[in-house]
C-alpha positions as CSV (number, residue, x, y, z in Angstrom):
1,K,93.3,0.7,19.4
2,R,90.6,2.8,17.9
3,A,87.1,1.4,17.4
4,P,83.9,3.0,16.1
5,A,81.6,4.2,18.9
6,P,78.5,2.1,19.3
7,E,75.5,3.5,17.5
8,R,72.9,5.1,19.7
9,P,69.5,3.7,18.7
10,A,67.2,6.4,17.5
11,P,64.1,7.0,19.7
12,A,61.0,5.3,18.4
13,P,58.7,7.8,16.8
14,L,55.5,8.4,18.7
15,T,52.1,9.7,17.8
16,P,51.0,12.7,19.9
17,S,48.5,10.6,21.8
18,S,51.1,8.1,22.9
19,I,53.8,10.6,24.2
20,P,54.4,9.7,27.8
21,V,53.4,12.3,30.4
22,E,55.0,12.4,33.8
23,G,52.6,11.2,36.5
24,D,50.2,9.2,34.3
25,G,52.0,5.9,34.8
26,G,52.1,5.3,31.1
27,S,48.5,4.5,31.0
28,G,46.5,4.9,27.9
29,L,44.1,7.7,27.6
30,A,40.5,7.1,26.4
31,E,39.2,8.7,23.3
32,Q,36.2,11.0,23.5
33,D,33.1,8.9,24.0
34,P,31.4,8.8,20.7
35,A,28.3,7.3,22.2
36,A,25.8,9.4,20.4
37,P,22.1,8.5,20.8
38,L,22.2,7.8,17.1
39,D,22.0,4.1,16.1
40,R,25.1,4.1,14.0
41,P,27.6,1.2,13.7
42,D,31.3,2.0,14.2
43,S,32.1,1.3,10.5
44,S,29.6,4.0,9.5
45,R,30.9,6.5,12.0
46,F,34.5,6.1,10.8
47,L,33.6,6.2,7.2
48,R,31.7,9.4,7.8
49,G,34.6,10.9,9.6
50,N,37.0,10.0,6.9
51,I,34.8,11.5,4.2
52,I,34.4,14.8,6.1
53,H,38.2,15.1,6.7
54,A,38.8,14.6,3.0
55,L,36.2,17.2,2.0
56,L,37.6,19.7,4.4
57,Q,41.1,19.0,3.0
58,Y,40.3,19.4,-0.7
59,L,37.3,21.5,-1.2
60,P,39.0,24.8,-0.1
61,D,41.2,24.5,-3.1
62,A,38.2,24.5,-5.5
63,D,36.1,27.5,-6.5
64,A,33.5,28.1,-3.8
65,G,30.7,28.0,-6.4
66,L,31.6,24.4,-7.1
67,W,31.8,23.2,-3.5
68,E,28.3,21.7,-3.4
69,E,28.7,19.9,-6.7
70,K,32.1,18.5,-5.9
71,A,31.0,17.5,-2.4
72,R,28.0,15.6,-3.7
73,S,30.0,13.8,-6.3
74,F,32.7,12.9,-3.8
75,V,30.3,11.6,-1.2
76,A,28.3,9.6,-3.7
77,S,31.6,7.9,-4.8
78,R,33.2,7.3,-1.4
79,G,30.1,6.9,0.7
80,S,28.2,4.4,-1.5
81,D,27.7,2.2,1.6
82,L,25.8,5.0,3.4
83,D,22.1,5.6,2.8
84,E,21.0,8.8,1.1
85,K,20.1,10.5,4.4
86,R,23.6,10.0,5.7
87,R,25.2,11.3,2.5
88,E,23.1,14.4,2.5
89,E,24.0,15.0,6.1
90,I,27.7,14.8,5.4
91,V,27.4,17.3,2.5
92,A,25.3,19.8,4.5
93,E,27.6,19.5,7.5
94,T,30.7,20.1,5.5
95,L,29.4,23.0,3.6
96,A,28.1,24.6,6.8
97,I,31.7,24.6,8.1
98,L,33.3,26.0,4.9
99,R,30.7,28.8,4.6
100,R,30.9,30.2,8.1
101,D,32.5,33.6,8.3
102,D,34.2,32.9,11.6
103,F,36.0,29.9,10.0
104,A,37.1,31.8,6.9
105,S,40.8,32.1,7.9
106,L,41.0,28.3,8.3
107,F,40.2,27.7,4.6
108,A,41.6,30.9,3.1
109,P,44.5,31.0,0.6
110,G,47.8,30.3,2.5
111,S,46.2,27.9,5.0
112,Q,47.4,24.3,4.9
113,A,45.8,20.9,5.2
114,E,47.3,17.7,6.6
115,V,50.6,19.2,7.7
116,P,53.1,16.7,9.0
117,I,54.8,17.6,12.3
118,V,58.1,16.0,13.4
119,A,59.9,17.0,16.5
120,R,62.3,15.7,19.2
121,F,61.8,16.4,22.9
122,E,64.0,15.7,25.9
123,T,62.1,14.7,29.0
124,S,63.4,14.1,32.5
125,A,61.4,10.9,33.1
126,H,61.5,9.3,29.6
127,G,64.6,10.6,27.9
128,T,64.4,11.5,24.2
129,V,61.0,11.3,22.6
130,D,60.3,11.7,18.9
131,L,57.0,13.1,17.8
132,N,55.5,12.1,14.4
133,G,52.0,13.5,13.8
134,M,49.7,15.3,11.4
135,V,47.8,18.6,11.9
136,D,44.5,18.7,10.2
137,R,44.7,22.4,9.4
138,L,47.4,25.0,10.0
139,V,47.2,28.7,9.6
140,V,50.3,31.0,10.0
141,T,49.7,34.7,10.1
142,N,52.1,37.6,10.7
143,D,51.8,37.3,14.5
144,E,50.3,33.9,15.3
145,V,49.9,30.2,14.4
146,L,46.6,28.4,14.6
147,I,46.5,24.6,14.9
148,V,43.1,23.0,14.3
149,D,42.3,19.3,14.7
150,Y,39.0,18.0,13.3
151,K,36.7,15.8,15.5
152,T,33.5,14.2,14.3
153,N,32.2,12.9,17.6
154,R,28.5,13.0,18.1
155,P,27.4,14.6,20.3
156,P,30.5,16.8,20.8
157,P,31.4,18.1,24.3
158,E,29.9,21.5,25.2
159,T,33.0,22.9,27.0
160,P,36.8,22.4,26.9
161,G,36.6,20.9,30.3
162,E,34.7,18.0,28.9
163,V,37.2,17.2,26.1
164,A,39.0,13.8,26.4
165,P,42.5,14.1,27.8
166,L,43.7,12.2,24.7
167,Y,42.7,15.1,22.5
168,I,44.2,17.7,24.8
169,R,47.5,15.8,24.7
170,Q,47.5,15.7,20.9
171,L,47.1,19.5,20.7
172,A,49.7,20.1,23.4
173,A,52.2,18.1,21.5
174,Y,51.6,19.9,18.3
175,R,51.7,23.3,20.1
176,A,55.0,22.4,21.7
177,A,56.6,21.5,18.4
178,L,55.3,24.5,16.5
179,S,56.4,26.9,19.3
180,R,59.9,25.9,18.4
181,V,59.4,26.4,14.7
182,F,57.8,29.8,15.3
183,P,59.3,31.1,18.5
184,E,58.3,34.7,17.7
185,K,54.6,33.9,17.2
186,R,51.8,32.9,19.6
187,V,50.7,29.4,18.9
188,R,47.0,28.7,19.5
189,A,45.2,25.4,19.3
190,A,41.5,24.6,18.7
191,L,39.2,21.6,18.0
192,L,36.7,21.8,15.2
193,W,33.7,19.7,16.1
194,T,32.1,19.0,12.8
195,D,28.7,18.1,14.2
196,K,27.6,21.6,15.2
197,P,29.8,22.9,13.6
198,H,31.8,24.5,16.4
199,L,35.4,25.8,16.7
200,M,36.5,25.3,20.3
201,P,39.7,27.1,21.3
202,I,41.7,25.2,23.9
203,N,43.6,27.5,26.3
204,D,47.3,27.5,26.5
205,E,47.4,25.9,30.0
């Protein structure tokens, strides 16, 4: 008698931060401590981060001469719960990032915002693991790929050694996936701390 083979359940999709790593016992990893000396409730911190992410996603598609006007309009609409000082801070911080020469390639024509990343990995300890994530900014050139993840923590860490393992794991997962998509290119990863602003390369190791 013939019978259909039993269906093999698909691996549950995981976000980059929840991919199991051998040796960590499956424990969760803490986020970067956002304990800035500023007196800011969590709801305000997350709203600020969401607005900055949106501005960095959409403003590069507009004429640079209109950035400030569009940023002020957007922040006034989406950040109505914030006081004027906070709204001005968001506009100034975002424009400072977009106008820096050393960040130009991140927001140049051909760069991409909010790029979905899907991949499947085979691990010795955990079997098949599916990745489902989103890269904040992706730049592909003739010889390399640059992955950038935005972080709005205040104050940001000064060195890569102070970055939370959770953030390193996220970048490592994205880099592993994109290395398969672009095997002939070097894939580099960096964090963009919006508070400074500061682009922090994270070494391959």
